[in-house]
C-alpha positions as CSV (number, residue, x, y, z in Angstrom):
1,X,107.6,117.0,184.8
2,X,111.2,116.5,184.0
3,X,112.7,117.8,180.8
4,X,114.0,115.3,178.2
5,X,116.8,116.4,175.9
6,X,117.7,114.6,172.7
7,X,121.2,115.2,171.2
8,X,121.6,114.3,167.5
9,X,125.2,113.7,166.4
10,X,126.4,113.1,162.8
11,X,123.6,115.1,161.2
12,X,126.1,116.6,158.7
13,X,127.3,113.2,157.6
14,X,123.7,112.0,157.1
15,X,123.0,115.0,154.9
16,X,126.2,114.5,153.0
17,X,125.3,110.8,152.3
18,X,121.7,111.6,151.3
19,X,122.9,114.5,149.0
20,X,124.2,112.0,146.4
21,X,120.6,110.8,145.9
22,X,119.1,114.3,145.4
23,X,119.2,116.4,142.3
24,X,121.5,117.1,140.5
25,X,123.7,114.4,141.8
26,X,121.2,111.6,141.3
27,X,120.9,112.5,137.5
28,X,124.7,112.5,137.2
29,X,125.0,109.1,138.9
30,X,122.2,107.6,136.8
31,X,123.9,108.9,133.6
32,X,127.2,107.4,134.7
33,X,125.5,104.1,135.5
34,X,123.8,104.1,132.1
35,X,127.1,104.6,130.4
36,X,128.6,101.6,132.3
37,X,125.7,99.4,131.1
38,X,126.0,100.6,127.5
39,X,129.7,100.0,127.5
40,X,129.2,96.4,128.6
41,X,127.0,95.8,125.5
42,X,129.3,97.4,123.0
43,X,132.0,94.7,122.8
44,X,129.7,91.7,122.4
45,X,127.6,93.6,119.8
46,X,130.8,94.5,117.9
47,X,131.9,90.9,117.9
48,X,128.5,89.7,116.8
49,X,128.2,92.3,114.0
50,X,131.8,91.6,112.9
51,X,130.8,88.1,111.8
52,X,128.6,89.7,109.1
53,X,130.5,92.9,108.2
54,X,133.7,94.5,109.4
55,X,132.4,97.9,108.3
56,X,129.3,97.5,110.5
57,X,131.5,96.5,113.5
58,X,133.6,99.7,113.1
59,X,130.4,101.8,113.0
60,X,129.2,100.8,116.5
61,X,129.3,103.6,119.0
62,X,128.1,104.4,122.5
63,X,126.6,107.9,122.8
64,X,124.4,110.0,125.0
65,X,120.6,109.7,124.2
66,X,118.9,112.8,122.7
67,X,115.7,112.2,124.7
68,X,114.6,110.5,127.9
69,X,117.8,111.2,129.8
70,X,119.6,110.0,131.8
71,X,120.3,107.4,129.1
72,X,123.0,106.1,126.8
73,X,122.4,104.5,123.4
74,X,124.5,101.7,121.8
75,X,124.1,102.5,118.1
76,X,125.9,102.9,114.8
77,X,127.3,105.7,112.7
78,X,124.9,106.1,109.8
79,X,127.5,107.5,107.4
80,X,129.8,104.5,107.9
81,X,127.2,101.8,107.8
82,X,124.3,103.2,105.9
83,X,123.0,99.7,105.1
84,X,122.6,98.8,108.8
85,X,118.8,98.7,108.7
86,X,118.8,96.5,105.7
87,X,120.9,93.8,107.4
88,X,119.1,94.0,110.8
89,X,115.6,94.2,109.3
90,X,116.1,92.4,106.0
91,X,114.8,93.4,102.6
92,X,112.2,92.1,100.2
93,X,112.7,90.7,96.8
94,X,112.2,93.6,94.3
95,X,112.4,94.6,90.7
96,X,112.0,97.8,88.6
97,X,109.1,100.1,89.6
98,X,108.2,101.5,86.3
99,X,106.5,99.3,83.7
100,X,108.8,100.6,80.9
101,X,111.9,99.4,82.7
102,X,112.5,95.7,82.5
103,X,115.9,95.7,84.3
104,X,117.6,97.4,87.2
105,X,121.0,98.8,86.3
106,X,123.9,98.7,88.7
107,X,127.5,99.6,88.3
108,X,129.5,96.4,88.9
109,X,133.0,96.2,90.5
110,X,134.6,96.6,87.1
111,X,132.8,99.9,86.6
112,X,130.6,98.5,83.8
113,X,126.8,98.6,84.0
114,X,125.1,95.4,85.0
115,X,121.4,94.8,84.2
116,X,119.4,92.5,86.4
117,X,115.7,91.8,86.2
118,X,115.2,91.4,90.0
119,X,117.2,91.8,93.2
120,X,117.0,89.0,95.7
121,X,115.8,89.9,99.2
122,X,118.0,89.5,102.3
123,X,116.7,87.6,105.4
124,X,116.5,89.7,108.6
125,X,119.4,89.2,111.1
126,X,118.3,90.6,114.5
127,X,121.8,90.7,116.0
128,X,121.1,93.6,118.3
129,X,118.1,91.8,119.9
130,X,120.2,88.7,120.4
131,X,123.0,90.5,122.1
132,X,120.6,92.5,124.2
133,X,118.9,89.3,125.4
134,X,122.2,87.5,126.0
135,X,124.1,90.3,127.8
136,X,121.2,92.4,129.2
137,X,121.6,91.0,132.8
138,X,125.3,91.7,132.7
139,X,124.7,95.3,131.6
140,X,122.1,95.6,134.4
141,X,124.5,94.4,137.0
142,X,127.1,96.9,135.8
143,X,124.6,99.7,136.2
144,X,123.6,98.6,139.7
145,X,127.3,98.3,140.7
146,X,128.0,101.8,139.4
147,X,125.0,103.2,141.3
148,X,126.2,101.5,144.5
149,X,129.5,103.4,144.3
150,X,130.0,106.4,146.5
151,X,130.0,109.7,144.7
């Protein structure tokens, strides 16, 4: 029986290359890739929303998700565009809730009260879904490209 010897070279380089796919580096890379994908969606969403409301366009932001990380969220600032859900989801036609009231009273632009019997509903405008459908592949490619980068 003769002895066989195996000599492995470059083990340190292999460990270094694989380390980027182990925790905590993998989570950091995934978070960075999610941000790249979200950033791709921000500009088209801002353009699409800007057709309806400049205020809504200014409210769009990219932020870190609170749950299910690593993830980023393309959303809006609620204080700036508090009416966002009414535009995206629409509203129903409605009137006064109490039987004694026959009118809804609003303050008009002049500061004078305006009495109206009903408020016309607004048709839903699913802009976010349209942008996600149209630019989702582009965002995915940006994420994959970011993940392919060396640490």
